[in-house]
N, C-alpha and C positions, 0 to 999 in steps of 0.2 A: 504494500500500500504506500509506503514511503517513496519508493521508486516511482510509482504512478503519479503521486502528488508532485514530486520533484519535476518529472517530465512535463506535467501540465503547467506548472509555474514557469519553467524555462520557456516553453512555447508561448505562454501568455506574454512574458516579458519581451521575447523576440518580436512577437506580432505587435505588441504595443509600440515598440520602437519603430517598426516598419509603417505602422498606421498613424504615427504621430503627426499632428498638425503644428506648423510653426506658430509659436505664441500660445499654445494651449496651456502650458504651465503658468504663463502670465495671466491668462483668463482665470484659472483656478485661484491664483493668489489674489487677484483683484476682486473677485466676487464678494468676499467677506460676508457670506450668508451660508452658514453651515449646512442647512438642508439643501440649498441649491447646489452647493459644492459636492455633497454626497451624490445627488442625482447626476450631476455632470461627470463625476468620476465613474459612476456606474455606466453611463453611456459610453465613455472611453473604454472601460473594461469590456463591455459587451461587444463593441466594434472589434477590439483585439481578439477576444475569445472566439468570435464567430467568423473572423476573416479567413481567407483562403490559406493563410499561414498560421492561423491560430490553433489552439489546442483541440478544439472540437473537430476541426478538419483532420488533424493528425489522428485523433481517436477513430474517426470514421474510416480514414485510409487504412489504418492498421486493424480495423474490425476488432477493437479492444473493448469488449462489453464491460469488463471490470472498471476500467478507467472512465468509461461513459457513466457508470453509476456514480462514481465519485464526482465527476464533472457536474452532473445534474444535482447531486445532493449537497454539495458544499456551499454554493452561493447563498447569500443572505440579503435582506433588505431590498433595495431597488433592483439589484441584479436578478434576484429571484422573482419578484413581482412583475417586472417588465417583460421578462422572457418566459412567462408562464406557458407559452406555446411549446417551448422545449420540454417542459415537464409532461405536458399532454402527449407530445410526440414520443417521449421516452416510455410512457405508459403503453402506447400502441406498440412500440418497438419490443417491449418485453413479451408481448404476445406473438408478434409476427416476425421479429428479427429482420425487419426491412430497413437496411442501412440507407437505401436510396430515399425513402420517405423522410428519414431523419435528416439527411443532407439537404433535402428540399426545405425543411423547416428551418435549418440553420441559415440557408440563403434568404428565406423569407424574413427572418428576424434581422439579419444583417441589412437587408434592404429597407427595413424600418428604422433601425438605429443609426446607421451611418449618415443618412440625410438629417436626422435630428441633431446629431453632433455638429454637422456642418452648419445647420441653422443657428445653433447656439454660438458657434464661432463667428458667423456673419453678424449676429446681433451685437456681440462684443466688439468686433472690429468696426462696426458702423456707429457705435454710440457708447462704448465702454460699459462699465459696470451697471449704470442705471438702465441702459437700454436692454441689457441682458436680463436683469432682474424683472423688468417690465414684461419681458417676453416669456418668463418661466412658466406661467400658467398655460399659455398656448403650447409650449413644448411638452408639458406634462400631459395635456389632453391628447396631443398627437402621439405621445409615447404609449399611453394607456388610457383610453377613453373612460375606463372604470374609475380612474383616479379623480375625475371631475375637475381636473385642472388646478388643484390646490396643493401647495406644499404645506404639510401639517406644521403648525407652530413655527412659522417663519420668524427667525430672529436675525435682524440685520445688525451687524456690528460696524461701528464707525460712521 
């Protein structure tokens, strides 16, 4: 299990490096809103994890059902709630062992989260912290309509 977790972490970090947007760290530093920062970090992590170089693609390529169980079971918070389709796809996978359907769900989720991350980046680039925070409810609705567009207990610092 340690080896599987280590491989997932390595592939996550490599994919995060490949998928990095210039200035993303500046965006995270400037936001000064912990709930918004957690959401934005989750978007970045999901883009890395679901990318063609990310750990889920590696797990699918290797047909590694044990690592898949860890990959689905370990995320928390926004990463888990936003990518709920992956959990449902895993449930179906446990019955039918259809790696192709799982990969289609990976691509579908990536197709949802990569543009959201880019939208957050564009908001920040076009108007800084205030513009990004003003657009957070719309980003949340787009990420997960069940969220209702609200960041719970938003606390703005500074």
